[in-house]
C-alpha positions in Angstrom: -3.5 -11.7 64.4 -7.3 -11.2 64.7 -9.2 -9.0 62.3 -12.4 -7.3 63.4 -14.8 -6.5 60.6 -18.4 -5.4 59.9 -20.6 -2.7 58.4 -20.2 1.0 59.5 -21.6 1.6 63.0 -21.9 -2.1 63.7 -20.2 -1.6 67.1 -16.6 -2.5 66.1 -15.1 0.6 67.7 -16.8 0.1 71.0 -15.7 -3.5 71.0 -12.1 -2.5 70.1 -12.0 0.1 72.9 -13.3 -2.4 75.4 -10.6 -4.9 74.4 -8.0 -2.2 74.6 -9.2 -1.4 78.1 -8.6 -5.0 79.2 -5.0 -4.8 78.0 -5.2 -6.2 74.5 -2.8 -4.8 71.9 -4.9 -3.0 69.3 -4.0 -1.7 65.9 -6.6 0.9 65.0 -8.0 1.2 61.5 -6.5 3.7 59.0 -9.4 6.0 59.3 -8.5 6.7 62.9 -4.8 7.3 62.4 -4.8 9.3 59.1 -6.6 12.5 58.2 -9.6 12.2 55.8 -7.7 14.3 53.2 -4.8 11.7 53.3 -7.1 9.1 51.7 -7.1 8.6 47.9 -10.9 8.8 47.6 -13.1 6.5 45.5 -12.3 5.5 41.9 -14.3 6.7 39.0 -12.2 4.9 36.4 -10.3 1.6 36.4 -7.0 3.6 36.5 -8.1 5.4 39.6 -9.2 2.1 41.2 -5.8 0.6 40.5 -4.1 3.5 42.2 -6.4 3.2 45.2 -5.8 -0.5 45.5 -2.0 0.1 45.5 -2.4 2.8 48.1 -4.5 0.6 50.5 -2.2 -2.4 50.0 0.9 -0.4 50.9 -0.7 1.1 54.0 -2.3 -2.1 55.2 0.9 -4.0 54.7 2.8 -1.4 56.7 0.5 -1.5 59.7 0.4 -5.3 59.7 4.2 -5.7 60.0 4.2 -4.9 63.7 3.8 -8.3 65.4 3.1 -6.6 68.7 -0.6 -6.1 67.8 -3.1 -8.9 68.4 -6.3 -7.3 67.2 -6.7 -5.2 64.0 -9.6 -2.8 63.7 -10.6 -3.5 60.1 -8.2 -5.0 57.5 -7.8 -5.7 53.8 -10.8 -8.0 54.1 -12.9 -4.8 54.1 -11.4 -3.9 50.7 -12.1 -7.3 49.3 -15.8 -6.9 50.2 -15.9 -3.3 49.2 -14.7 -4.2 45.8 -17.8 -6.4 45.2 -20.2 -3.8 46.4 -18.5 -0.9 44.6 -18.3 -2.7 41.3 -22.1 -3.2 41.4 -22.7 0.3 42.5 -20.6 1.9 39.7 -20.7 -0.9 37.0 -16.9 -0.7 36.9 -15.4 -4.0 36.0 -13.0 -4.0 38.8 -14.0 -6.7 41.2 -12.0 -9.7 39.9 -8.9 -7.6 39.2 -9.0 -6.1 42.7 -9.3 -9.5 44.3 -6.4 -10.9 42.3 -4.3 -7.9 43.2 -4.8 -8.5 46.9 -4.3 -12.2 46.4 -0.8 -11.6 45.0 0.1 -9.6 48.1 -1.4 -12.3 50.4 0.6 -15.0 48.6 3.9 -13.1 48.9 3.4 -12.3 52.6 2.9 -8.6 52.2 -0.6 -9.0 53.6 -0.5 -11.6 56.4 -3.4 -14.0 56.9 -5.4 -13.6 60.1 -5.5 -16.4 62.6 -9.1 -15.6 63.4 -11.8 -13.1 62.3 -14.5 -11.4 64.4 -17.5 -10.1 62.4 -19.9 -7.8 64.1 -23.2 -8.2 62.1 -26.0 -5.7 61.7 -28.5 -5.3 58.9 -28.1 -2.5 56.4 -31.1 -0.5 57.8 -29.6 -0.4 61.3 -26.2 0.6 59.9 -27.8 3.5 58.0 -29.8 4.6 61.1 -26.8 4.6 63.3 -24.7 6.5 60.8 -27.4 9.1 60.4 -27.7 9.5 64.1 -23.9 10.2 64.4 -24.1 12.8 61.6 -27.1 14.6 63.1 -25.7 14.6 66.6 -22.3 16.0 65.3 -20.3 13.0 66.4 -19.2 12.2 62.8 -19.0 14.0 59.5 -20.1 10.7 57.9 -18.7 8.4 55.3 -19.4 9.0 51.6 -23.1 8.8 50.9 -23.0 5.4 49.2 -22.1 3.9 52.6 -25.7 4.8 53.5 -27.2 3.2 50.4 -29.1 0.0 51.3 -28.2 -1.9 48.2 -24.5 -1.1 48.6 -24.5 -2.2 52.3 -26.5 -5.4 51.4 -23.9 -6.2 48.7 -21.1 -5.6 51.2 -22.7 -7.8 53.8 -23.3 -10.5 51.1 -19.6 -10.3 50.1 -18.4 -10.9 53.7 -20.4 -14.1 53.8 -18.9 -15.3 50.5 -15.4 -14.3 51.6 -15.7 -16.2 54.8 -17.0 -19.3 52.9 -13.7 -19.2 51.0 -11.6 -19.4 54.2 -9.5 -22.5 55.1 -8.6 -23.0 58.8 -9.5 -19.4 59.7 -12.2 -19.5 62.5 -14.8 -16.8 62.2 -17.0 -15.5 65.1 -20.1 -13.7 64.0 -21.6 -11.5 66.7 -24.9 -9.7 66.5 -24.5 -6.0 66.6 -27.5 -5.7 68.9 -25.6 -7.0 71.9 -24.2 -4.6 74.4 -20.5 -4.0 74.3 -20.0 -6.0 77.6 -21.9 -8.9 76.0 -19.7 -8.8 72.9 -16.5 -8.8 75.0 -17.7 -11.8 77.0 -18.6 -13.7 73.8 -15.2 -12.8 72.2 -13.2 -13.9 75.3 -15.1 -17.2 75.6 -14.6 -17.9 71.9 -10.9 -17.1 72.1 -10.4 -19.5 75.0 -12.4 -22.3 73.3 -11.2 -21.9 69.7 -7.9 -23.0 68.2 -6.6 -22.8 64.6 -6.4 -26.2 63.0 -4.1 -26.5 59.9 -2.7 -24.0 57.6 -4.7 -20.8 57.1 -5.8 -19.8 53.6 -8.1 -17.7 51.5 -9.2 -19.2 48.2 -9.6 -16.0 46.2 -10.8 -17.9 43.1 -13.5 -19.5 45.2 -14.4 -16.1 46.6 -14.8 -14.7 43.1 -16.9 -17.7 42.1 -19.2 -17.5 45.2 -19.7 -13.7 44.9 -20.5 -13.8 41.2 -22.8 -16.8 41.6 -25.2 -14.6 43.6 
């Protein structure tokens, strides 16, 4: 089970499609299989945030139960990082409670741990430019406006780094989003052939909270 993560428009979808073309079993992200109106929106209160967390946990758990998939286009790791950035954006005191909620579901097996993680890395300004280009060209209606806010994206990117630092025995491949799709695929294939998981995988959520809040 390999999770592919990154900021919006980092190049994840192109990488996912290329991996699918070479015969890999792909589970596409919720945003590609559900209608926009099916999503619960973004919380303005702690009660709404709790409802949204439960919604995402239920849907992420459902899609991760199919063992036929090898690669997952986004995962609950997105929500763990979003929680940090959104708490800073809105001043809602929801980061720690959200992380602990997800931790419970990781611990009871509802949310399986990945064997590896691939992170496609771009800076916030590049993510914003690519998002705007898609909107202007009519390719996408666009995510909510805060996904094009530099500070929000910087906070999300920061949260990913702190989350990865809390991993135990989960290899992470960071790929620059400036590479072509073919170059990304070659790097992924080489890494998969040369990397094995050593020991029992884990995410230390207490450590993640500590690292994030330290910054």
